[in-house]
N, C-alpha and C positions, 0 to 999 in steps of 0.2 A: 541626472537629468530629467528624467523620465518623471521621477517625482515633483520636481520643481515644476515642471509645465503643466501637470496633473491639474485639472479644476479643482476647485473646491468639494464638489459632489463625488467626485473619485478620492479624494484624500481623506472625506469627512464620512463617506458611506459606502463607497466600494470597498475601499481597502477593509476597512472595519468587518463589512459582511463577507468577504472573501477569507479573509484570518477565521472569521465564527465558522463557518463553513469547511474550511481545511481541519478548524481543531474538532470540530463535530466530527466529520468524517475519520478522524484517527481516531478518536475516543471509542466510535461505533465500531471499528475494528478491532481495537483492542480487546472491547467487552465481548464481541462475536468470538477472538479467538480466548480468551478465559472461559467464557461458556463450554470453549469447545475443551477445553483443558479437564472443566470437569464433567465433560460427556466419557472424556477416553476413560478418567478415572473409575467411572461407574459404571460405563459399558462397553463391551469389547467393537460393539457393531459402529461406534464412533471412529475407528481405523477407518483411515480415506483407500478403503480398497474400492476396486470396480464393482458397480451396481450391476449383476446379474441379470435379474427378471423384471427392471422398471424400464419399461418403453418411454419413449419420449411422449409427452403429454397425457399419459395416464398416471402418474406421481407426479404429487409438485414438490420439487427440490428445496420447497423451504417450510417450516412451520407456519410461517405467517401469510401463506398462500400468494397471491398476485404481488401484494407489498412487498414484501421479502426477496421475491424474485427480482422487482425493481432494486429495491437496496443492495441485493447481491452483486446487480449487473454495475450498478454506481460504484460499489466497492471494489469491485476489480478493476475498472474503467481506473480508479483513482489510484490503486495500487501500481497499476501499470505506469502512469504519469508518475509518478514518486518514484519508482524503480531509475525510471529512465534520468530524471533529476537528478538521482542519486549517484546513479554511474557517472554521468557527466559532471558531477559536482565532485568526485573523489579526484584528491591530485595524482594518480596514476592514469585517468585516462581525460584529464581537462585537454590535453593538446589534440586530442582527436576529434573534439568539438570544431564543428565545420563552419569555415568563416566563406562570407558574403563574396562572390564573386574570385575568391582565389582559395581553393577547395582544391588541392592536389587530387588525383585519382586513386592511389592507396590510402589516403584518407575516406575518401567516400566508401571504399570496399572493405575499409575496416570499421565504420559507419552503419552501414550495410549486415556485417557479421555480427557487431556488437548487437544490435536490431534485433535480429532474428534469433539472435541465441535468448535475449531479454524475454521474445514474443514468447518462444517456444518452452521457456522455463515457467512462465506465469500461469496457466493450466495446473499444472502442479504446485506450483508455489499455493494458489490460492485454496487448493483442494487439501495439499497438507494444513494450510492453518484453519482449518473446518469453516473457510467463508463460502464456498457453495459445496455440493456433491456432483455437482451436473460433472459427467464423464467425458463430456467433447467426442469428437471424433475418432481420436487417437488412444482412445482406451488408456491413459495416463495410469488406470488404478493397478494395472498389471505388475510394476515395477514393486520387486520383491522387497525393496527396504520400506517402504509404504506401509507392511504389515508389520514391523518392529515399531513395538509400543514405545523403549527409549528414544530411538530418534526422533518420533513425531513426538512425544511429549517434551523433549529439550529444544524441538526446533519450537514448538509453540511456544514453552515457556520462556525461551531466549526472545523470541518477536516480540512477546509481550511486555516484557520486560525491559528489554531495550527502547521501544517506543515508546513505555512511559517514561523512563528515563531522559529520552530524547524533548520531549514534551514539556514533561516537569523543567528542565533544563532551560528551555528555549523560553518558557512563559514567566519563569521565575527570574531568567534575565531580562525578559524585556520588563517585567513589572520592576525590578532593581534600577534600571537604567533611567522608568521613567520617573521612579522616587528620587534618585539622584538628580536628574534634572530639574524636577521641581523645588526640591529643597534646595539644590546647590544656587540656583538661580534667587532666591529669597535670599538668600545671608551676603 
């Protein structure tokens, strides 16, 4: 219904720009993770352990300075939103989705717990993928498994591979549907 009620500007400009933005953010995050995989293979310092000597404001946490730090913030926000959307889109948790004016207290508590777990995992997630080296206040770099090369390497490869697969599948299906719609109408 919302697509049919949308203005031509939204349909022809807004939606394509939003899709290009999502595509760009996904591509940038996959490129950063692939770069992190190369860093893992070449240098042991790329492991997501805690930073002992770097105090806030004295060392840049990005190679690209302020632009890189802003990009990291945008990517972390994108990962947060996409993980919440993915969580509520999974078949196991679709029933947990709140309903307007009709959400029982147990469902509200379940949503709060789920969002708390997702937000607590976000710093470790972004640090493990190499999107940021920022340690936050919880000193998440002290987890023992963050020093295990094989876990970090497989985690990064899994993220890069599965995200690329989903991206290719989604884009190729959209192109196939448009081609079928275009050539199907002509015959």
